[in-house]
KOLDOMI-541160 format. One record per residue (C-alpha): y, z, x; residue in three letters; residue number from 0. Coordinates in nm, 2 decimals, padded with zeros to 4 digits. Each point is the difference from the previous one (the first is absolute). Last residue first. Layout:
N
+--------+--------+--------+------+-----+
!      y !      z !      x ! type ! seq !
+--------+--------+--------+------+-----+
!      Y !      Z !      X !  ala ! NUM !
...
+--------+--------+--------+------+-----+
***
This chain:
326
+--------+--------+--------+------+-----+
!      y !      z !      x ! type ! seq !
+--------+--------+--------+------+-----+
! -06.25 ! -17.52 !  14.02 !  ile ! 325 !
! -00.05 !  00.34 !  00.17 !  val ! 324 !
!  00.32 !  00.20 !  00.00 !  ile ! 323 !
!  00.13 !  00.24 !  00.27 !  val ! 322 !
!  00.28 !  00.25 ! -00.07 !  glu ! 321 !
!  00.28 !  00.15 !  00.19 !  gln ! 320 !
! -00.11 ! -00.21 !  00.30 !  cys ! 319 !
! -00.04 !  00.05 !  00.37 !  leu ! 318 !
! -00.25 !  00.29 ! -00.01 !  asn ! 317 !
! -00.21 ! -00.21 ! -00.24 !  glu ! 316 !
! -00.02 ! -00.29 !  00.23 !  val ! 315 !
! -00.33 !  00.03 !  00.20 !  ala ! 314 !
! -00.17 !  00.21 ! -00.27 !  lys ! 313 !
!  00.06 ! -00.26 ! -00.27 !  ile ! 312 !
! -00.13 ! -00.28 !  00.22 !  phe ! 311 !
! -00.31 !  00.18 !  00.11 !  val ! 310 !
! -00.08 !  00.10 ! -00.36 !  thr ! 309 !
!  00.02 ! -00.36 ! -00.14 !  thr ! 308 !
! -00.37 ! -00.07 !  00.01 !  asp ! 307 !
! -00.04 ! -00.37 ! -00.07 !  met ! 306 !
! -00.15 ! -00.12 ! -00.33 !  gly ! 305 !
!  00.27 ! -00.26 ! -00.08 !  pro ! 304 !
!  00.20 ! -00.10 !  00.30 !  phe ! 303 !
!  00.28 !  00.23 !  00.09 !  thr ! 302 !
!  00.34 !  00.07 ! -00.16 !  asp ! 301 !
!  00.14 !  00.33 !  00.14 !  val ! 300 !
!  00.37 !  00.06 ! -00.07 !  val ! 299 !
!  00.21 !  00.29 !  00.14 !  gly ! 298 !
!  00.30 !  00.10 ! -00.21 !  ile ! 297 !
!  00.31 !  00.20 !  00.08 !  his ! 296 !
! -00.01 ! -00.06 !  00.37 !  phe ! 295 !
!  00.06 !  00.20 !  00.32 !  lys ! 294 !
!  00.09 ! -00.12 !  00.35 !  glu ! 293 !
! -00.12 !  00.00 !  00.35 !  glu ! 292 !
! -00.27 ! -00.26 ! -00.02 !  leu ! 291 !
! -00.24 ! -00.07 !  00.29 !  ser ! 290 !
! -00.25 !  00.28 ! -00.08 !  ser ! 289 !
! -00.04 ! -00.12 ! -00.36 !  ser ! 288 !
! -00.05 ! -00.36 !  00.12 !  leu ! 287 !
! -00.26 !  00.09 !  00.26 !  glu ! 286 !
! -00.20 !  00.18 ! -00.27 !  asp ! 285 !
!  00.04 ! -00.30 ! -00.24 !  val ! 284 !
! -00.13 ! -00.24 !  00.26 !  asp ! 283 !
!  00.30 ! -00.22 !  00.09 !  leu ! 282 !
!  00.16 ! -00.33 ! -00.08 !  cys ! 281 !
!  00.36 !  00.10 ! -00.10 !  tyr ! 280 !
!  00.27 ! -00.16 ! -00.21 !  val ! 279 !
!  00.34 !  00.17 ! -00.02 !  asp ! 278 !
!  00.25 !  00.00 ! -00.28 !  trp ! 277 !
!  00.36 !  00.09 ! -00.07 !  ser ! 276 !
!  00.21 ! -00.27 !  00.17 !  lys ! 275 !
! -00.30 ! -00.17 !  00.16 !  gly ! 274 !
! -00.30 !  00.05 !  00.23 !  his ! 273 !
! -00.30 ! -00.19 !  00.13 !  ser ! 272 !
! -00.34 !  00.05 !  00.15 !  ile ! 271 !
!  00.03 !  00.36 !  00.12 !  leu ! 270 !
! -00.34 !  00.11 !  00.14 !  gly ! 269 !
!  00.15 !  00.08 !  00.34 !  glu ! 268 !
!  00.37 !  00.02 ! -00.01 !  lys ! 267 !
!  00.27 ! -00.25 !  00.10 !  lys ! 266 !
! -00.21 ! -00.31 ! -00.05 !  asn ! 265 !
!  00.15 ! -00.10 ! -00.32 !  ser ! 264 !
!  00.02 ! -00.29 ! -00.24 !  leu ! 263 !
!  00.33 !  00.01 ! -00.19 !  lys ! 262 !
!  00.00 !  00.02 ! -00.37 !  val ! 261 !
!  00.22 ! -00.14 ! -00.29 !  pro ! 260 !
! -00.07 !  00.16 ! -00.34 !  phe ! 259 !
!  00.05 ! -00.28 ! -00.26 !  gly ! 258 !
! -00.35 ! -00.06 ! -00.14 !  asn ! 257 !
! -00.10 ! -00.25 !  00.27 !  val ! 256 !
!  00.10 !  00.23 !  00.28 !  glu ! 255 !
! -00.19 !  00.30 ! -00.14 !  leu ! 254 !
! -00.29 ! -00.23 ! -00.06 !  asn ! 253 !
! -00.02 ! -00.12 !  00.36 !  leu ! 252 !
!  00.01 !  00.36 !  00.13 !  ser ! 251 !
! -00.27 !  00.10 ! -00.25 !  thr ! 250 !
! -00.21 ! -00.30 !  00.11 !  ala ! 249 !
!  00.02 !  00.12 !  00.36 !  tyr ! 248 !
! -00.12 !  00.35 ! -00.10 !  ala ! 247 !
! -00.28 ! -00.15 ! -00.20 !  ala ! 246 !
! -00.11 ! -00.24 !  00.28 !  pro ! 245 !
!  00.01 !  00.31 !  00.23 !  tyr ! 244 !
! -00.25 !  00.20 ! -00.19 !  trp ! 243 !
!  00.09 !  00.37 !  00.07 !  leu ! 242 !
!  00.26 ! -00.02 ! -00.27 !  asp ! 241 !
!  00.34 !  00.17 ! -00.02 !  asn ! 240 !
!  00.32 ! -00.03 ! -00.19 !  phe ! 239 !
!  00.29 !  00.25 !  00.02 !  val ! 238 !
!  00.23 ! -00.03 ! -00.29 !  val ! 237 !
!  00.36 !  00.13 ! -00.03 !  arg ! 236 !
!  00.26 !  00.05 ! -00.27 !  ser ! 235 !
! -00.23 ! -00.11 ! -00.28 !  ala ! 234 !
!  00.20 ! -00.19 ! -00.26 !  gly ! 233 !
! -00.25 ! -00.19 ! -00.22 !  ala ! 232 !
!  00.00 ! -00.31 !  00.23 !  lys ! 231 !
! -00.08 !  00.23 !  00.29 !  leu ! 230 !
! -00.29 !  00.15 ! -00.19 !  ala ! 229 !
! -00.13 ! -00.35 ! -00.10 !  ala ! 228 !
!  00.01 ! -00.08 !  00.37 !  ile ! 227 !
! -00.21 !  00.32 !  00.07 !  gly ! 226 !
! -00.25 ! -00.08 ! -00.27 !  leu ! 225 !
! -00.06 ! -00.37 !  00.10 !  thr ! 224 !
!  00.00 !  00.03 !  00.38 !  gly ! 223 !
! -00.28 ! -00.23 !  00.10 !  pro ! 222 !
! -00.24 !  00.29 !  00.03 !  gly ! 221 !
!  00.21 !  00.32 !  00.01 !  cys ! 220 !
! -00.24 !  00.27 !  00.09 !  thr ! 219 !
!  00.24 !  00.27 !  00.12 !  cys ! 218 !
!  00.28 ! -00.07 ! -00.25 !  asp ! 217 !
!  00.24 !  00.28 !  00.08 !  leu ! 216 !
!  00.29 ! -00.01 ! -00.25 !  ile ! 215 !
!  00.34 !  00.16 !  00.02 !  lys ! 214 !
!  00.14 !  00.05 ! -00.36 !  pro ! 213 !
!  00.32 ! -00.15 ! -00.15 !  asn ! 212 !
!  00.01 !  00.26 ! -00.28 !  gln ! 211 !
! -00.34 !  00.15 ! -00.07 !  tyr ! 210 !
! -00.22 !  00.04 ! -00.31 !  gln ! 209 !
!  00.02 ! -00.37 ! -00.07 !  ser ! 208 !
! -00.20 ! -00.06 !  00.32 !  met ! 207 !
! -00.31 !  00.15 ! -00.15 !  val ! 206 !
!  00.01 ! -00.22 ! -00.31 !  lys ! 205 !
!  00.08 ! -00.30 !  00.22 !  ser ! 204 !
! -00.32 !  00.06 !  00.20 !  phe ! 203 !
! -00.22 !  00.00 ! -00.31 !  ala ! 202 !
!  00.16 ! -00.32 ! -00.14 !  ser ! 201 !
! -00.01 ! -00.17 !  00.35 !  ile ! 200 !
! -00.37 !  00.08 !  00.02 !  lys ! 199 !
! -00.08 ! -00.11 ! -00.35 !  pro ! 198 !
!  00.18 ! -00.33 !  00.06 !  ser ! 197 !
!  00.12 ! -00.15 ! -00.33 !  val ! 196 !
! -00.06 ! -00.36 ! -00.07 !  pro ! 195 !
! -00.29 !  00.02 !  00.25 !  lys ! 194 !
! -00.04 ! -00.15 !  00.35 !  pro ! 193 !
! -00.34 ! -00.05 !  00.15 !  phe ! 192 !
! -00.05 !  00.17 !  00.33 !  glu ! 191 !
! -00.19 ! -00.15 !  00.29 !  val ! 190 !
! -00.02 !  00.20 !  00.32 !  his ! 189 !
!  00.23 ! -00.13 !  00.29 !  ile ! 188 !
! -00.11 ! -00.19 !  00.31 !  glu ! 187 !
! -00.16 ! -00.32 ! -00.15 !  gly ! 186 !
!  00.27 !  00.00 ! -00.26 !  gln ! 185 !
!  00.28 ! -00.05 !  00.24 !  his ! 184 !
!  00.25 !  00.20 ! -00.20 !  lys ! 183 !
!  00.31 ! -00.03 ! -00.21 !  tyr ! 182 !
!  00.12 !  00.25 ! -00.26 !  ile ! 181 !
!  00.29 ! -00.15 ! -00.20 !  cys ! 180 !
!  00.14 !  00.29 ! -00.20 !  leu ! 179 !
!  00.12 ! -00.03 ! -00.36 !  pro ! 178 !
!  00.29 !  00.20 ! -00.15 !  gly ! 177 !
!  00.13 !  00.35 !  00.03 !  ala ! 176 !
! -00.25 !  00.14 ! -00.25 !  gly ! 175 !
! -00.28 ! -00.17 !  00.19 !  thr ! 174 !
! -00.20 ! -00.32 ! -00.05 !  gln ! 173 !
! -00.22 ! -00.12 !  00.29 !  val ! 172 !
! -00.01 ! -00.36 !  00.09 !  leu ! 171 !
! -00.28 ! -00.07 !  00.24 !  asp ! 170 !
!  00.06 ! -00.25 !  00.28 !  cys ! 169 !
! -00.26 ! -00.17 !  00.22 !  arg ! 168 !
! -00.03 ! -00.11 !  00.36 !  met ! 167 !
! -00.35 ! -00.13 !  00.05 !  asp ! 166 !
!  00.08 ! -00.33 !  00.19 !  cys ! 165 !
! -00.23 ! -00.30 !  00.04 !  gly ! 164 !
! -00.36 !  00.02 !  00.11 !  ala ! 163 !
! -00.27 !  00.25 !  00.10 !  leu ! 162 !
!  00.20 !  00.33 ! -00.03 !  leu ! 161 !
! -00.25 !  00.27 !  00.05 !  lys ! 160 !
!  00.02 !  00.31 ! -00.23 !  tyr ! 159 !
!  00.07 !  00.32 !  00.19 !  arg ! 158 !
! -00.18 !  00.32 !  00.03 !  asn ! 157 !
!  00.04 !  00.33 !  00.18 !  ser ! 156 !
! -00.20 !  00.31 !  00.09 !  thr ! 155 !
!  00.22 !  00.29 !  00.08 !  asn ! 154 !
! -00.27 !  00.26 ! -00.10 !  asn ! 153 !
!  00.10 ! -00.06 ! -00.37 !  asp ! 152 !
!  00.19 ! -00.32 ! -00.07 !  lys ! 151 !
!  00.24 ! -00.22 !  00.19 !  ile ! 150 !
!  00.11 ! -00.32 ! -00.17 !  gly ! 149 !
! -00.16 ! -00.25 ! -00.24 !  val ! 148 !
! -00.23 !  00.13 ! -00.26 !  thr ! 147 !
! -00.34 ! -00.17 ! -00.02 !  asp ! 146 !
! -00.08 ! -00.06 ! -00.37 !  lys ! 145 !
!  00.22 ! -00.32 !  00.00 !  ile ! 144 !
! -00.25 ! -00.15 !  00.25 !  asp ! 143 !
!  00.13 ! -00.20 !  00.29 !  gly ! 142 !
!  00.09 ! -00.35 !  00.13 !  lys ! 141 !
!  00.36 ! -00.09 ! -00.07 !  leu ! 140 !
!  00.13 ! -00.34 ! -00.10 !  val ! 139 !
!  00.38 ! -00.08 ! -00.01 !  gly ! 138 !
!  00.26 ! -00.22 ! -00.17 !  lys ! 137 !
! -00.22 ! -00.11 ! -00.29 !  val ! 136 !
!  00.19 ! -00.19 ! -00.27 !  glu ! 135 !
! -00.03 ! -00.33 !  00.19 !  pro ! 134 !
! -00.39 !  00.00 ! -00.02 !  val ! 133 !
! -00.12 ! -00.28 !  00.24 !  glu ! 132 !
!  00.13 !  00.12 !  00.34 !  lys ! 131 !
! -00.01 !  00.37 ! -00.07 !  val ! 130 !
! -00.35 ! -00.03 ! -00.14 !  ile ! 129 !
! -00.12 ! -00.22 !  00.29 !  lys ! 128 !
!  00.12 !  00.25 !  00.25 !  lys ! 127 !
! -00.18 !  00.28 ! -00.18 !  ala ! 126 !
! -00.32 ! -00.21 ! -00.01 !  cys ! 125 !
!  00.00 ! -00.05 !  00.37 !  lys ! 124 !
!  00.09 !  00.36 !  00.07 !  glu ! 123 !
! -00.28 !  00.15 ! -00.22 !  asp ! 122 !
!  00.01 !  00.13 ! -00.36 !  val ! 121 !
! -00.25 !  00.26 ! -00.11 !  asp ! 120 !
!  00.19 !  00.33 ! -00.03 !  pro ! 119 !
!  00.28 ! -00.16 ! -00.19 !  ser ! 118 !
!  00.38 !  00.07 ! -00.03 !  leu ! 117 !
!  00.25 ! -00.26 ! -00.13 !  ile ! 116 !
!  00.37 ! -00.02 !  00.06 !  val ! 115 !
!  00.19 ! -00.19 ! -00.27 !  leu ! 114 !
!  00.36 ! -00.12 ! -00.06 !  thr ! 113 !
!  00.02 ! -00.28 !  00.26 !  asp ! 112 !
!  00.03 ! -00.28 ! -00.26 !  pro ! 111 !
!  00.08 !  00.08 ! -00.36 !  leu ! 110 !
! -00.24 !  00.20 ! -00.22 !  leu ! 109 !
! -00.05 !  00.02 ! -00.37 !  tyr ! 108 !
! -00.05 !  00.37 ! -00.07 !  pro ! 107 !
! -00.24 !  00.16 ! -00.25 !  val ! 106 !
!  00.23 !  00.17 ! -00.25 !  asn ! 105 !
!  00.20 !  00.32 ! -00.04 !  arg ! 104 !
!  00.06 !  00.03 !  00.37 !  leu ! 103 !
! -00.02 !  00.31 !  00.21 !  pro ! 102 !
!  00.21 ! -00.11 !  00.31 !  tyr ! 101 !
! -00.11 ! -00.16 !  00.32 !  ala ! 100 !
!  00.22 ! -00.22 !  00.21 !  pro !  99 !
! -00.25 ! -00.12 !  00.11 !  thr !  98 !
! -00.33 ! -00.03 ! -00.17 !  ile !  97 !
! -00.32 !  00.17 !  00.12 !  leu !  96 !
! -00.32 ! -00.18 ! -00.10 !  pro !  95 !
! -00.32 !  00.19 !  00.08 !  val !  94 !
! -00.26 ! -00.27 !  00.08 !  cys !  93 !
! -00.26 ! -00.23 ! -00.14 !  ala !  92 !
! -00.26 !  00.21 ! -00.18 !  asp !  91 !
!  00.21 !  00.06 ! -00.31 !  arg !  90 !
!  00.04 ! -00.38 ! -00.04 !  leu !  89 !
! -00.37 ! -00.02 ! -00.03 !  thr !  88 !
! -00.27 ! -00.10 !  00.26 !  ser !  87 !
! -00.32 ! -00.16 ! -00.12 !  lys !  86 !
!  00.07 ! -00.32 !  00.19 !  glu !  85 !
! -00.01 !  00.18 !  00.33 !  asp !  84 !
!  00.28 !  00.16 !  00.20 !  lys !  83 !
!  00.06 ! -00.02 !  00.38 !  ile !  82 !
! -00.16 ! -00.34 !  00.03 !  gly !  81 !
!  00.32 ! -00.18 !  00.09 !  glu !  80 !
! -00.01 ! -00.20 ! -00.33 !  leu !  79 !
! -00.04 !  00.32 ! -00.19 !  gln !  78 !
!  00.29 !  00.17 !  00.18 !  met !  77 !
!  00.21 ! -00.31 ! -00.08 !  ile !  76 !
! -00.10 !  00.03 ! -00.36 !  arg !  75 !
!  00.09 !  00.37 !  00.00 !  leu !  74 !
!  00.35 ! -00.07 !  00.12 !  ile !  73 !
!  00.05 ! -00.27 ! -00.27 !  his !  72 !
! -00.13 !  00.24 ! -00.26 !  gly !  71 !
!  00.24 !  00.27 !  00.13 !  val !  70 !
!  00.29 ! -00.24 ! -00.04 !  val !  69 !
! -00.13 ! -00.10 ! -00.35 !  val !  68 !
! -00.02 !  00.37 ! -00.09 !  asp !  67 !
!  00.35 !  00.06 !  00.12 !  leu !  66 !
!  00.14 ! -00.27 ! -00.23 !  his !  65 !
!  00.18 ! -00.27 !  00.21 !  arg !  64 !
!  00.36 ! -00.07 !  00.06 !  arg !  63 !
!  00.16 ! -00.31 !  00.16 !  asp !  62 !
!  00.23 ! -00.07 ! -00.30 !  cys !  61 !
! -00.19 ! -00.33 ! -00.05 !  ser !  60 !
! -00.30 !  00.22 ! -00.08 !  cys !  59 !
! -00.30 !  00.05 !  00.23 !  arg !  58 !
! -00.33 !  00.02 ! -00.18 !  gly !  57 !
! -00.22 ! -00.07 !  00.30 !  trp !  56 !
!  00.15 ! -00.34 !  00.06 !  asn !  55 !
! -00.34 ! -00.17 ! -00.06 !  glu !  54 !
! -00.02 !  00.16 ! -00.34 !  asp !  53 !
! -00.15 !  00.34 ! -00.08 !  ile !  52 !
! -00.22 !  00.01 ! -00.31 !  arg !  51 !
!  00.06 !  00.30 ! -00.23 !  glu !  50 !
! -00.04 ! -00.16 ! -00.34 !  ser !  49 !
! -00.28 ! -00.23 !  00.11 !  pro !  48 !
! -00.20 !  00.28 !  00.16 !  asp !  47 !
!  00.00 !  00.18 !  00.33 !  ile !  46 !
!  00.09 ! -00.29 !  00.22 !  gln !  45 !
!  00.10 !  00.14 !  00.34 !  gly !  44 !
! -00.35 !  00.15 !  00.05 !  thr !  43 !
!  00.06 !  00.36 ! -00.08 !  phe !  42 !
! -00.28 !  00.23 ! -00.11 !  pro !  41 !
!  00.11 !  00.20 ! -00.30 !  lys !  40 !
!  00.15 !  00.35 !  00.05 !  phe !  39 !
!  00.37 ! -00.12 !  00.01 !  lys !  38 !
! -00.03 ! -00.20 ! -00.32 !  lys !  37 !
!  00.31 ! -00.22 !  00.03 !  phe !  36 !
!  00.26 ! -00.04 ! -00.26 !  asn !  35 !
!  00.26 ! -00.24 !  00.12 !  trp !  34 !
!  00.33 ! -00.11 ! -00.14 !  asp !  33 !
!  00.16 ! -00.31 !  00.15 !  pro !  32 !
!  00.36 !  00.02 !  00.13 !  cys !  31 !
!  00.23 ! -00.24 ! -00.18 !  asn !  30 !
!  00.23 !  00.26 ! -00.17 !  asp !  29 !
!  00.04 !  00.18 !  00.34 !  cys !  28 !
! -00.22 !  00.28 !  00.10 !  pro !  27 !
!  00.14 !  00.34 !  00.10 !  phe !  26 !
! -00.07 !  00.12 !  00.35 !  tyr !  25 !
!  00.35 ! -00.04 !  00.14 !  ile !  24 !
!  00.14 !  00.11 ! -00.34 !  asp !  23 !
! -00.15 !  00.34 !  00.05 !  glu !  22 !
!  00.18 !  00.03 !  00.33 !  ile !  21 !
!  00.33 ! -00.10 ! -00.17 !  glu !  20 !
! -00.05 !  00.27 ! -00.26 !  glu !  19 !
! -00.04 !  00.25 !  00.28 !  leu !  18 !
!  00.34 ! -00.08 !  00.14 !  val !  17 !
! -00.02 !  00.08 !  00.38 !  val !  16 !
!  00.31 !  00.07 !  00.20 !  pro !  15 !
! -00.17 ! -00.01 !  00.25 !  pro !  14 !
! -00.09 ! -00.12 !  00.35 !  lys !  13 !
! -00.25 ! -00.28 !  00.07 !  lys !  12 !
! -00.29 !  00.01 !  00.24 !  ile !  11 !
! -00.24 ! -00.29 !  00.02 !  cys !  10 !
!  00.25 ! -00.26 !  00.15 !  asp !   9 !
! -00.23 ! -00.12 !  00.27 !  gln !   8 !
! -00.03 !  00.11 !  00.36 !  asn !   7 !
! -00.36 !  00.11 ! -00.05 !  cys !   6 !
!  00.10 !  00.35 !  00.14 !  arg !   5 !
!  00.23 !  00.03 ! -00.30 !  cys !   4 !
!  00.37 !  00.03 !  00.07 !  lys !   3 !
!  00.16 !  00.34 ! -00.07 !  ile !   2 !
!  00.16 !  00.06 !  00.33 !  asp !   1 !
!  00.15 !  00.35 !  00.00 !  met !   0 !
+--------+--------+--------+------+-----+
***
């Protein structure tokens, strides 16, 4: 499978990943200035003498900048474009999403092309100016973090709009078998913030430990995190499915990135890709259950918070020895 980003840049990198090296990417050098911004105080670019930003916007010779300085730079552009007023604070600017993302112990110091931002207020003109003038920003999305991306109840769907740059991001997810690189175009996949220990993977691993090389049906796979973790942990087979095509495609990409080669498929309706011991489908869960002619040890249901999982459980319970809701 071709794993090149749609922007034709080198956005997607294969493991191995050393988490300590990721932390080093965002760690300041000895010369990086320290900043202590008041995030709820109106931002003007010169907060007080001890926090004044210079004409270089706080950039160190190592090419890193404190995240708050970067967000301040973004906010100042939004103010100059009339999108934000002089009373706006750093908290008002945007949702900053670093890439690669991992739960860091300190506020990161960013290198170029390590940030995608999300804002409900930004327009295309401002977005293009941000990407041009703020080197750390690789992409600007228009949308509200409160609006979940994907297909929700009644098959209503939502995406964030990419206004400028590229929104390909990577989350680093720790598992018992090592870290996973989970890539996604962030405008098409719901935002999750990685934790040092993933509660979902911990719960799933506990169930998996009761079987030896189980067969898994992940009927709401998202970008593939749980199912790929299962393969890493010794699952003999995993069938992935998601009705949202960008999620099913991201799963195929992430299988390839994490060492499970896939082939894109048109052999069977709804089958997106396949590999040695895994298939990726894009089907309604009822269509999926009628398409499969095999049984599984574990069925996994991982929906958006607040969604009724009954329909998913009923659709696959006859195919699985047990169904767990994550």
